PDB file with SEQRES, HELIX, SHEET and CRYST1 records, atoms N, CA, C and O in Angstrom:
SEQRES   1 A   71  UNK UNK UNK UNK UNK UNK UNK UNK UNK UNK UNK UNK UNK          
SEQRES   2 A   71  UNK UNK UNK UNK UNK UNK UNK UNK UNK UNK UNK UNK UNK          
SEQRES   3 A   71  UNK UNK UNK UNK UNK UNK UNK UNK UNK UNK UNK UNK UNK          
SEQRES   4 A   71  UNK UNK UNK UNK UNK UNK UNK UNK UNK UNK UNK UNK UNK          
SEQRES   5 A   71  UNK UNK UNK UNK UNK UNK UNK UNK UNK UNK UNK UNK UNK          
SEQRES   6 A   71  UNK UNK UNK UNK UNK UNK                                      
HELIX    1 AA1 UNK A   20  UNK A   22  5                                   3    
HELIX    2 AA2 UNK A   56  UNK A   59  1                                   4    
SHEET    1 AA1 3 UNK A   2  UNK A   3  0                                        
SHEET    2 AA1 3 UNK A  47  UNK A  52 -1                                        
SHEET    3 AA1 3 UNK A  65  UNK A  69 -1                                        
SHEET    1 AA2 3 UNK A  16  UNK A  17  0                                        
SHEET    2 AA2 3 UNK A   8  UNK A  13 -1                                        
SHEET    3 AA2 3 UNK A  37  UNK A  40 -1                                        
CRYST1    1.000    1.000    1.000  90.00  90.00  90.00 P 1           1          
ATOM      1  N   UNK A   1    -156.339-102.214  -4.689  1.00  0.00           N  
ATOM      2  CA  UNK A   1    -156.563-103.497  -4.129  1.00  0.00           C  
ATOM      3  C   UNK A   1    -157.256-104.386  -5.138  1.00  0.00           C  
ATOM      4  O   UNK A   1    -157.993-103.922  -6.008  1.00  0.00           O  
ATOM      5  N   UNK A   2    -157.003-105.662  -5.001  1.00  0.00           N  
ATOM      6  CA  UNK A   2    -157.557-106.699  -5.925  1.00  0.00           C  
ATOM      7  C   UNK A   2    -158.116-107.837  -5.100  1.00  0.00           C  
ATOM      8  O   UNK A   2    -157.512-108.247  -4.109  1.00  0.00           O  
ATOM      9  N   UNK A   3    -159.288-108.359  -5.511  1.00  0.00           N  
ATOM     10  CA  UNK A   3    -159.867-109.509  -4.882  1.00  0.00           C  
ATOM     11  C   UNK A   3    -159.928-110.626  -5.925  1.00  0.00           C  
ATOM     12  O   UNK A   3    -160.441-110.461  -7.032  1.00  0.00           O  
ATOM     13  N   UNK A   4    -159.392-111.737  -5.525  1.00  0.00           N  
ATOM     14  CA  UNK A   4    -159.552-112.952  -6.387  1.00  0.00           C  
ATOM     15  C   UNK A   4    -160.894-113.599  -6.191  1.00  0.00           C  
ATOM     16  O   UNK A   4    -161.429-113.605  -5.082  1.00  0.00           O  
ATOM     17  N   UNK A   5    -161.439-114.136  -7.234  1.00  0.00           N  
ATOM     18  CA  UNK A   5    -162.698-114.883  -7.047  1.00  0.00           C  
ATOM     19  C   UNK A   5    -163.945-114.103  -7.581  1.00  0.00           C  
ATOM     20  O   UNK A   5    -165.065-114.513  -7.277  1.00  0.00           O  
ATOM     21  N   UNK A   6    -163.804-113.097  -8.293  1.00  0.00           N  
ATOM     22  CA  UNK A   6    -164.966-112.421  -8.775  1.00  0.00           C  
ATOM     23  C   UNK A   6    -164.981-110.961  -8.404  1.00  0.00           C  
ATOM     24  O   UNK A   6    -164.216-110.519  -7.547  1.00  0.00           O  
ATOM     25  N   UNK A   7    -165.852-110.214  -9.047  1.00  0.00           N  
ATOM     26  CA  UNK A   7    -165.892-108.734  -8.772  1.00  0.00           C  
ATOM     27  C   UNK A   7    -166.580-108.439  -7.485  1.00  0.00           C  
ATOM     28  O   UNK A   7    -167.256-109.274  -6.884  1.00  0.00           O  
ATOM     29  N   UNK A   8    -166.370-107.152  -7.067  1.00  0.00           N  
ATOM     30  CA  UNK A   8    -167.078-106.563  -5.914  1.00  0.00           C  
ATOM     31  C   UNK A   8    -167.838-105.462  -6.401  1.00  0.00           C  
ATOM     32  O   UNK A   8    -167.578-104.985  -7.505  1.00  0.00           O  
ATOM     33  N   UNK A   9    -168.787-104.995  -5.659  1.00  0.00           N  
ATOM     34  CA  UNK A   9    -169.591-103.782  -5.955  1.00  0.00           C  
ATOM     35  C   UNK A   9    -169.140-102.636  -5.035  1.00  0.00           C  
ATOM     36  O   UNK A   9    -169.123-102.784  -3.813  1.00  0.00           O  
ATOM     37  N   UNK A  10    -168.784-101.519  -5.624  1.00  0.00           N  
ATOM     38  CA  UNK A  10    -168.402-100.345  -4.798  1.00  0.00           C  
ATOM     39  C   UNK A  10    -169.723 -99.631  -4.410  1.00  0.00           C  
ATOM     40  O   UNK A  10    -170.490 -99.195  -5.269  1.00  0.00           O  
ATOM     41  N   UNK A  11    -169.946 -99.535  -3.124  1.00  0.00           N  
ATOM     42  CA  UNK A  11    -171.212 -99.011  -2.583  1.00  0.00           C  
ATOM     43  C   UNK A  11    -171.035 -97.663  -1.894  1.00  0.00           C  
ATOM     44  O   UNK A  11    -172.029 -96.981  -1.644  1.00  0.00           O  
ATOM     45  N   UNK A  12    -169.793 -97.249  -1.573  1.00  0.00           N  
ATOM     46  CA  UNK A  12    -169.536 -96.006  -0.887  1.00  0.00           C  
ATOM     47  C   UNK A  12    -168.102 -95.542  -1.145  1.00  0.00           C  
ATOM     48  O   UNK A  12    -167.226 -96.390  -1.318  1.00  0.00           O  
ATOM     49  N   UNK A  13    -167.830 -94.290  -1.178  1.00  0.00           N  
ATOM     50  CA  UNK A  13    -166.497 -93.753  -1.312  1.00  0.00           C  
ATOM     51  C   UNK A  13    -166.253 -92.752  -0.209  1.00  0.00           C  
ATOM     52  O   UNK A  13    -167.076 -91.857  -0.018  1.00  0.00           O  
ATOM     53  N   UNK A  14    -165.195 -92.857   0.506  1.00  0.00           N  
ATOM     54  CA  UNK A  14    -164.818 -91.904   1.551  1.00  0.00           C  
ATOM     55  C   UNK A  14    -166.014 -91.696   2.553  1.00  0.00           C  
ATOM     56  O   UNK A  14    -166.262 -90.592   3.036  1.00  0.00           O  
ATOM     57  N   UNK A  15    -166.708 -92.784   2.822  1.00  0.00           N  
ATOM     58  CA  UNK A  15    -167.778 -92.751   3.796  1.00  0.00           C  
ATOM     59  C   UNK A  15    -169.099 -92.249   3.272  1.00  0.00           C  
ATOM     60  O   UNK A  15    -170.066 -92.153   4.027  1.00  0.00           O  
ATOM     61  N   UNK A  16    -169.163 -91.923   1.986  1.00  0.00           N  
ATOM     62  CA  UNK A  16    -170.367 -91.357   1.350  1.00  0.00           C  
ATOM     63  C   UNK A  16    -171.051 -92.475   0.489  1.00  0.00           C  
ATOM     64  O   UNK A  16    -170.500 -92.887  -0.532  1.00  0.00           O  
ATOM     65  N   UNK A  17    -172.227 -92.948   0.904  1.00  0.00           N  
ATOM     66  CA  UNK A  17    -172.931 -93.992   0.149  1.00  0.00           C  
ATOM     67  C   UNK A  17    -173.207 -93.525  -1.304  1.00  0.00           C  
ATOM     68  O   UNK A  17    -173.573 -92.374  -1.539  1.00  0.00           O  
ATOM     69  N   UNK A  18    -173.031 -94.398  -2.211  1.00  0.00           N  
ATOM     70  CA  UNK A  18    -173.411 -94.169  -3.589  1.00  0.00           C  
ATOM     71  C   UNK A  18    -174.810 -94.595  -3.875  1.00  0.00           C  
ATOM     72  O   UNK A  18    -175.218 -95.674  -3.446  1.00  0.00           O  
ATOM     73  N   UNK A  19    -175.605 -93.759  -4.615  1.00  0.00           N  
ATOM     74  CA  UNK A  19    -176.916 -94.146  -4.977  1.00  0.00           C  
ATOM     75  C   UNK A  19    -176.829 -95.512  -5.750  1.00  0.00           C  
ATOM     76  O   UNK A  19    -175.811 -95.795  -6.382  1.00  0.00           O  
ATOM     77  N   UNK A  20    -177.882 -96.330  -5.690  1.00  0.00           N  
ATOM     78  CA  UNK A  20    -177.885 -97.602  -6.392  1.00  0.00           C  
ATOM     79  C   UNK A  20    -177.489 -97.488  -7.835  1.00  0.00           C  
ATOM     80  O   UNK A  20    -176.787 -98.350  -8.364  1.00  0.00           O  
ATOM     81  N   UNK A  21    -177.934 -96.433  -8.480  1.00  0.00           N  
ATOM     82  CA  UNK A  21    -177.680 -96.246  -9.911  1.00  0.00           C  
ATOM     83  C   UNK A  21    -176.157 -95.878 -10.213  1.00  0.00           C  
ATOM     84  O   UNK A  21    -175.713 -95.970 -11.358  1.00  0.00           O  
ATOM     85  N   UNK A  22    -175.408 -95.475  -9.179  1.00  0.00           N  
ATOM     86  CA  UNK A  22    -174.036 -95.098  -9.327  1.00  0.00           C  
ATOM     87  C   UNK A  22    -173.083 -96.128  -8.854  1.00  0.00           C  
ATOM     88  O   UNK A  22    -171.876 -95.932  -9.002  1.00  0.00           O  
ATOM     89  N   UNK A  23    -173.531 -97.227  -8.287  1.00  0.00           N  
ATOM     90  CA  UNK A  23    -172.688 -98.318  -7.857  1.00  0.00           C  
ATOM     91  C   UNK A  23    -172.107 -99.057  -9.046  1.00  0.00           C  
ATOM     92  O   UNK A  23    -172.733 -99.125 -10.104  1.00  0.00           O  
ATOM     93  N   UNK A  24    -170.904 -99.616  -8.881  1.00  0.00           N  
ATOM     94  CA  UNK A  24    -170.239-100.218 -10.028  1.00  0.00           C  
ATOM     95  C   UNK A  24    -169.472-101.442  -9.586  1.00  0.00           C  
ATOM     96  O   UNK A  24    -169.117-101.573  -8.415  1.00  0.00           O  
ATOM     97  N   UNK A  25    -169.214-102.341 -10.525  1.00  0.00           N  
ATOM     98  CA  UNK A  25    -168.470-103.612 -10.325  1.00  0.00           C  
ATOM     99  C   UNK A  25    -167.028-103.389 -10.661  1.00  0.00           C  
ATOM    100  O   UNK A  25    -166.738-102.693 -11.633  1.00  0.00           O  
ATOM    101  N   UNK A  26    -166.103-103.945  -9.906  1.00  0.00           N  
ATOM    102  CA  UNK A  26    -164.700-103.939 -10.178  1.00  0.00           C  
ATOM    103  C   UNK A  26    -164.103-105.191  -9.583  1.00  0.00           C  
ATOM    104  O   UNK A  26    -164.729-105.820  -8.730  1.00  0.00           O  
ATOM    105  N   UNK A  27    -162.912-105.575 -10.004  1.00  0.00           N  
ATOM    106  CA  UNK A  27    -162.111-106.618  -9.370  1.00  0.00           C  
ATOM    107  C   UNK A  27    -160.809-106.026  -8.806  1.00  0.00           C  
ATOM    108  O   UNK A  27    -160.143-106.656  -7.984  1.00  0.00           O  
ATOM    109  N   UNK A  28    -160.453-104.812  -9.253  1.00  0.00           N  
ATOM    110  CA  UNK A  28    -159.317-104.083  -8.836  1.00  0.00           C  
ATOM    111  C   UNK A  28    -159.651-102.646  -8.785  1.00  0.00           C  
ATOM    112  O   UNK A  28    -160.318-102.101  -9.664  1.00  0.00           O  
ATOM    113  N   UNK A  29    -159.154-101.998  -7.684  1.00  0.00           N  
ATOM    114  CA  UNK A  29    -159.477-100.553  -7.542  1.00  0.00           C  
ATOM    115  C   UNK A  29    -158.243 -99.875  -6.989  1.00  0.00           C  
ATOM    116  O   UNK A  29    -157.621-100.384  -6.056  1.00  0.00           O  
ATOM    117  N   UNK A  30    -157.875 -98.715  -7.559  1.00  0.00           N  
ATOM    118  CA  UNK A  30    -156.795 -97.904  -7.061  1.00  0.00           C  
ATOM    119  C   UNK A  30    -157.232 -97.120  -5.857  1.00  0.00           C  
ATOM    120  O   UNK A  30    -158.147 -96.306  -5.973  1.00  0.00           O  
ATOM    121  N   UNK A  31    -156.622 -97.321  -4.692  1.00  0.00           N  
ATOM    122  CA  UNK A  31    -156.937 -96.636  -3.508  1.00  0.00           C  
ATOM    123  C   UNK A  31    -155.838 -95.658  -3.176  1.00  0.00           C  
ATOM    124  O   UNK A  31    -154.730 -96.081  -2.845  1.00  0.00           O  
ATOM    125  N   UNK A  32    -156.098 -94.369  -3.250  1.00  0.00           N  
ATOM    126  CA  UNK A  32    -155.036 -93.346  -2.984  1.00  0.00           C  
ATOM    127  C   UNK A  32    -154.861 -93.146  -1.508  1.00  0.00           C  
ATOM    128  O   UNK A  32    -155.637 -93.699  -0.729  1.00  0.00           O  
ATOM    129  N   UNK A  33    -153.898 -92.395  -1.091  1.00  0.00           N  
ATOM    130  CA  UNK A  33    -153.656 -92.124   0.371  1.00  0.00           C  
ATOM    131  C   UNK A  33    -154.859 -91.373   0.861  1.00  0.00           C  
ATOM    132  O   UNK A  33    -155.297 -90.378   0.283  1.00  0.00           O  
ATOM    133  N   UNK A  34    -155.391 -91.904   1.983  1.00  0.00           N  
ATOM    134  CA  UNK A  34    -156.542 -91.224   2.689  1.00  0.00           C  
ATOM    135  C   UNK A  34    -157.851 -91.549   2.109  1.00  0.00           C  
ATOM    136  O   UNK A  34    -158.868 -91.099   2.637  1.00  0.00           O  
ATOM    137  N   UNK A  35    -157.913 -92.355   0.980  1.00  0.00           N  
ATOM    138  CA  UNK A  35    -159.215 -92.732   0.359  1.00  0.00           C  
ATOM    139  C   UNK A  35    -159.766 -94.001   1.041  1.00  0.00           C  
ATOM    140  O   UNK A  35    -159.022 -94.791   1.623  1.00  0.00           O  
ATOM    141  N   UNK A  36    -161.038 -94.155   0.949  1.00  0.00           N  
ATOM    142  CA  UNK A  36    -161.702 -95.386   1.490  1.00  0.00           C  
ATOM    143  C   UNK A  36    -162.845 -95.763   0.519  1.00  0.00           C  
ATOM    144  O   UNK A  36    -163.581 -94.912   0.020  1.00  0.00           O  
ATOM    145  N   UNK A  37    -162.945 -97.013   0.295  1.00  0.00           N  
ATOM    146  CA  UNK A  37    -164.006 -97.567  -0.575  1.00  0.00           C  
ATOM    147  C   UNK A  37    -164.748 -98.663   0.294  1.00  0.00           C  
ATOM    148  O   UNK A  37    -164.105 -99.514   0.910  1.00  0.00           O  
ATOM    149  N   UNK A  38    -166.051 -98.608   0.314  1.00  0.00           N  
ATOM    150  CA  UNK A  38    -166.828 -99.655   0.907  1.00  0.00           C  
ATOM    151  C   UNK A  38    -167.336-100.549  -0.235  1.00  0.00           C  
ATOM    152  O   UNK A  38    -167.927-100.066  -1.201  1.00  0.00           O  
ATOM    153  N   UNK A  39    -167.101-101.821  -0.107  1.00  0.00           N  
ATOM    154  CA  UNK A  39    -167.465-102.753  -1.185  1.00  0.00           C  
ATOM    155  C   UNK A  39    -168.306-103.915  -0.611  1.00  0.00           C  
ATOM    156  O   UNK A  39    -168.250-104.244   0.573  1.00  0.00           O  
ATOM    157  N   UNK A  40    -169.074-104.500  -1.515  1.00  0.00           N  
ATOM    158  CA  UNK A  40    -169.824-105.737  -1.184  1.00  0.00           C  
ATOM    159  C   UNK A  40    -169.305-106.824  -2.098  1.00  0.00           C  
ATOM    160  O   UNK A  40    -169.367-106.715  -3.322  1.00  0.00           O  
ATOM    161  N   UNK A  41    -168.809-107.841  -1.500  1.00  0.00           N  
ATOM    162  CA  UNK A  41    -168.192-108.986  -2.284  1.00  0.00           C  
ATOM    163  C   UNK A  41    -168.791-110.292  -1.812  1.00  0.00           C  
ATOM    164  O   UNK A  41    -168.497-110.769  -0.716  1.00  0.00           O  
ATOM    165  N   UNK A  42    -169.671-110.890  -2.692  1.00  0.00           N  
ATOM    166  CA  UNK A  42    -170.236-112.180  -2.332  1.00  0.00           C  
ATOM    167  C   UNK A  42    -169.270-113.268  -2.798  1.00  0.00           C  
ATOM    168  O   UNK A  42    -168.958-113.326  -3.987  1.00  0.00           O  
ATOM    169  N   UNK A  43    -168.790-114.124  -1.910  1.00  0.00           N  
ATOM    170  CA  UNK A  43    -167.898-115.204  -2.225  1.00  0.00           C  
ATOM    171  C   UNK A  43    -168.685-116.232  -3.104  1.00  0.00           C  
ATOM    172  O   UNK A  43    -169.815-116.590  -2.774  1.00  0.00           O  
ATOM    173  N   UNK A  44    -168.110-116.665  -4.148  1.00  0.00           N  
ATOM    174  CA  UNK A  44    -168.797-117.663  -5.035  1.00  0.00           C  
ATOM    175  C   UNK A  44    -168.721-119.024  -4.491  1.00  0.00           C  
ATOM    176  O   UNK A  44    -169.577-119.848  -4.813  1.00  0.00           O  
ATOM    177  N   UNK A  45    -167.771-119.322  -3.697  1.00  0.00           N  
ATOM    178  CA  UNK A  45    -167.601-120.691  -3.122  1.00  0.00           C  
ATOM    179  C   UNK A  45    -167.027-120.530  -1.710  1.00  0.00           C  
ATOM    180  O   UNK A  45    -166.339-119.545  -1.443  1.00  0.00           O  
ATOM    181  N   UNK A  46    -167.297-121.490  -0.788  1.00  0.00           N  
ATOM    182  CA  UNK A  46    -166.675-121.456   0.516  1.00  0.00           C  
ATOM    183  C   UNK A  46    -165.150-121.530   0.413  1.00  0.00           C  
ATOM    184  O   UNK A  46    -164.605-122.105  -0.529  1.00  0.00           O  
ATOM    185  N   UNK A  47    -164.496-120.957   1.368  1.00  0.00           N  
ATOM    186  CA  UNK A  47    -163.009-121.197   1.371  1.00  0.00           C  
ATOM    187  C   UNK A  47    -162.365-119.824   1.663  1.00  0.00           C  
ATOM    188  O   UNK A  47    -163.023-118.855   2.043  1.00  0.00           O  
ATOM    189  N   UNK A  48    -161.023-119.809   1.458  1.00  0.00           N  
ATOM    190  CA  UNK A  48    -160.235-118.601   1.629  1.00  0.00           C  
ATOM    191  C   UNK A  48    -159.979-117.890   0.322  1.00  0.00           C  
ATOM    192  O   UNK A  48    -159.676-118.526  -0.687  1.00  0.00           O  
ATOM    193  N   UNK A  49    -160.098-116.584   0.332  1.00  0.00           N  
ATOM    194  CA  UNK A  49    -159.924-115.812  -0.940  1.00  0.00           C  
ATOM    195  C   UNK A  49    -158.801-114.784  -0.720  1.00  0.00           C  
ATOM    196  O   UNK A  49    -158.702-114.191   0.354  1.00  0.00           O  
ATOM    197  N   UNK A  50    -157.957-114.578  -1.743  1.00  0.00           N  
ATOM    198  CA  UNK A  50    -156.847-113.667  -1.613  1.00  0.00           C  
ATOM    199  C   UNK A  50    -157.284-112.247  -1.945  1.00  0.00           C  
ATOM    200  O   UNK A  50    -157.944-112.007  -2.956  1.00  0.00           O  
ATOM    201  N   UNK A  51    -156.909-111.315  -1.085  1.00  0.00           N  
ATOM    202  CA  UNK A  51    -157.048-109.897  -1.281  1.00  0.00           C  
ATOM    203  C   UNK A  51    -155.667-109.277  -1.159  1.00  0.00           C  
ATOM    204  O   UNK A  51    -154.970-109.475  -0.163  1.00  0.00           O  
ATOM    205  N   UNK A  52    -155.268-108.507  -2.204  1.00  0.00           N  
ATOM    206  CA  UNK A  52    -153.896-108.021  -2.209  1.00  0.00           C  
ATOM    207  C   UNK A  52    -153.794-106.699  -3.003  1.00  0.00           C  
ATOM    208  O   UNK A  52    -154.713-106.335  -3.737  1.00  0.00           O  
ATOM    209  N   UNK A  53    -152.699-106.015  -2.847  1.00  0.00           N  
ATOM    210  CA  UNK A  53    -152.373-104.817  -3.548  1.00  0.00           C  
ATOM    211  C   UNK A  53    -151.539-105.165  -4.831  1.00  0.00           C  
ATOM    212  O   UNK A  53    -150.721-106.084  -4.823  1.00  0.00           O  
ATOM    213  N   UNK A  54    -151.774-104.419  -5.891  1.00  0.00           N  
ATOM    214  CA  UNK A  54    -151.025-104.623  -7.138  1.00  0.00           C  
ATOM    215  C   UNK A  54    -149.842-103.672  -7.284  1.00  0.00           C  
ATOM    216  O   UNK A  54    -149.148-103.729  -8.299  1.00  0.00           O  
ATOM    217  N   UNK A  55    -149.577-102.771  -6.280  1.00  0.00           N  
ATOM    218  CA  UNK A  55    -148.480-101.822  -6.344  1.00  0.00           C  
ATOM    219  C   UNK A  55    -147.219-102.669  -5.962  1.00  0.00           C  
ATOM    220  O   UNK A  55    -147.188-103.288  -4.898  1.00  0.00           O  
ATOM    221  N   UNK A  56    -146.172-102.683  -6.859  1.00  0.00           N  
ATOM    222  CA  UNK A  56    -145.002-103.399  -6.565  1.00  0.00           C  
ATOM    223  C   UNK A  56    -144.339-103.201  -5.195  1.00  0.00           C  
ATOM    224  O   UNK A  56    -143.936-104.156  -4.530  1.00  0.00           O  
ATOM    225  N   UNK A  57    -144.244-101.947  -4.808  1.00  0.00           N  
ATOM    226  CA  UNK A  57    -143.536-101.706  -3.530  1.00  0.00           C  
ATOM    227  C   UNK A  57    -144.450-102.099  -2.316  1.00  0.00           C  
ATOM    228  O   UNK A  57    -143.944-102.240  -1.202  1.00  0.00           O  
ATOM    229  N   UNK A  58    -145.711-102.265  -2.513  1.00  0.00           N  
ATOM    230  CA  UNK A  58    -146.557-102.762  -1.394  1.00  0.00           C  
ATOM    231  C   UNK A  58    -146.551-104.272  -1.301  1.00  0.00           C  
ATOM    232  O   UNK A  58    -146.817-104.814  -0.228  1.00  0.00           O  
ATOM    233  N   UNK A  59    -146.249-104.990  -2.413  1.00  0.00           N  
ATOM    234  CA  UNK A  59    -146.151-106.450  -2.280  1.00  0.00           C  
ATOM    235  C   UNK A  59    -145.084-106.903  -1.359  1.00  0.00           C  
ATOM    236  O   UNK A  59    -145.147-108.002  -0.808  1.00  0.00           O  
ATOM    237  N   UNK A  60    -144.067-106.042  -1.175  1.00  0.00           N  
ATOM    238  CA  UNK A  60    -142.997-106.446  -0.249  1.00  0.00           C  
ATOM    239  C   UNK A  60    -143.322-106.079   1.179  1.00  0.00           C  
ATOM    240  O   UNK A  60    -142.605-106.452   2.108  1.00  0.00           O  
ATOM    241  N   UNK A  61    -144.450-105.318   1.356  1.00  0.00           N  
ATOM    242  CA  UNK A  61    -144.802-104.901   2.687  1.00  0.00           C  
ATOM    243  C   UNK A  61    -145.921-105.730   3.266  1.00  0.00           C  
ATOM    244  O   UNK A  61    -146.655-105.192   4.095  1.00  0.00           O  
ATOM    245  N   UNK A  62    -146.122-106.945   2.927  1.00  0.00           N  
ATOM    246  CA  UNK A  62    -147.099-107.903   3.329  1.00  0.00           C  
ATOM    247  C   UNK A  62    -148.502-107.270   3.324  1.00  0.00           C  
ATOM    248  O   UNK A  62    -149.172-107.234   4.357  1.00  0.00           O  
ATOM    249  N   UNK A  63    -148.933-106.782   2.179  1.00  0.00           N  
ATOM    250  CA  UNK A  63    -150.309-106.260   2.069  1.00  0.00           C  
ATOM    251  C   UNK A  63    -151.232-107.330   1.496  1.00  0.00           C  
ATOM    252  O   UNK A  63    -152.350-107.014   1.090  1.00  0.00           O  
ATOM    253  N   UNK A  64    -150.801-108.563   1.453  1.00  0.00           N  
ATOM    254  CA  UNK A  64    -151.693-109.623   1.001  1.00  0.00           C  
ATOM    255  C   UNK A  64    -152.444-110.170   2.272  1.00  0.00           C  
ATOM    256  O   UNK A  64    -151.888-110.320   3.360  1.00  0.00           O  
ATOM    257  N   UNK A  65    -153.717-110.441   2.027  1.00  0.00           N  
ATOM    258  CA  UNK A  65    -154.564-111.009   3.103  1.00  0.00           C  
ATOM    259  C   UNK A  65    -155.468-112.084   2.495  1.00  0.00           C  
ATOM    260  O   UNK A  65    -155.811-112.032   1.314  1.00  0.00           O  
ATOM    261  N   UNK A  66    -155.834-113.029   3.303  1.00  0.00           N  
ATOM    262  CA  UNK A  66    -156.844-113.974   2.814  1.00  0.00           C  
ATOM    263  C   UNK A  66    -158.061-113.780   3.704  1.00  0.00           C  
ATOM    264  O   UNK A  66    -157.933-113.487   4.892  1.00  0.00           O  
ATOM    265  N   UNK A  67    -159.225-113.944   3.127  1.00  0.00           N  
ATOM    266  CA  UNK A  67    -160.449-113.778   3.855  1.00  0.00           C  
ATOM    267  C   UNK A  67    -161.249-115.046   3.727  1.00  0.00           C  
ATOM    268  O   UNK A  67    -161.496-115.503   2.611  1.00  0.00           O  
ATOM    269  N   UNK A  68    -161.653-115.616   4.804  1.00  0.00           N  
ATOM    270  CA  UNK A  68    -162.537-116.826   4.751  1.00  0.00           C  
ATOM    271  C   UNK A  68    -163.982-116.421   4.598  1.00  0.00           C  
ATOM    272  O   UNK A  68    -164.471-115.566   5.337  1.00  0.00           O  
ATOM    273  N   UNK A  69    -164.655-117.009   3.669  1.00  0.00           N  
ATOM    274  CA  UNK A  69    -166.076-116.736   3.476  1.00  0.00           C  
ATOM    275  C   UNK A  69    -166.818-118.063   3.337  1.00  0.00           C  
ATOM    276  O   UNK A  69    -166.257-119.063   2.887  1.00  0.00           O  
ATOM    277  N   UNK A  70    -168.045-118.052   3.719  1.00  0.00           N  
ATOM    278  CA  UNK A  70    -168.860-119.259   3.662  1.00  0.00           C  
ATOM    279  C   UNK A  70    -169.587-119.418   2.350  1.00  0.00           C  
ATOM    280  O   UNK A  70    -170.246-120.435   2.132  1.00  0.00           O  
ATOM    281  N   UNK A  71    -169.484-118.434   1.466  1.00  0.00           N  
ATOM    282  CA  UNK A  71    -170.124-118.558   0.130  1.00  0.00           C  
ATOM    283  C   UNK A  71    -171.367-117.819   0.009  1.00  0.00           C  
ATOM    284  O   UNK A  71    -171.997-117.839  -1.049  1.00  0.00           O  
TER     285      UNK A  71                                                      
END                                                                             
């Protein structure tokens, strides 16, 4: 998955919180079947931001979303 508008911080994987020292910044992350990532993403500006998959066969399955954030 990819978020436009800046990086996000991965804070948990598969429901297991990461210690603060193990958290990391990404703007794209590969999510395998059955995997889950919890992320914190502060919007830099108000408005709608695109979140989408970079897998070609997923782009035809309407996996793009926009998220409205207040900034």
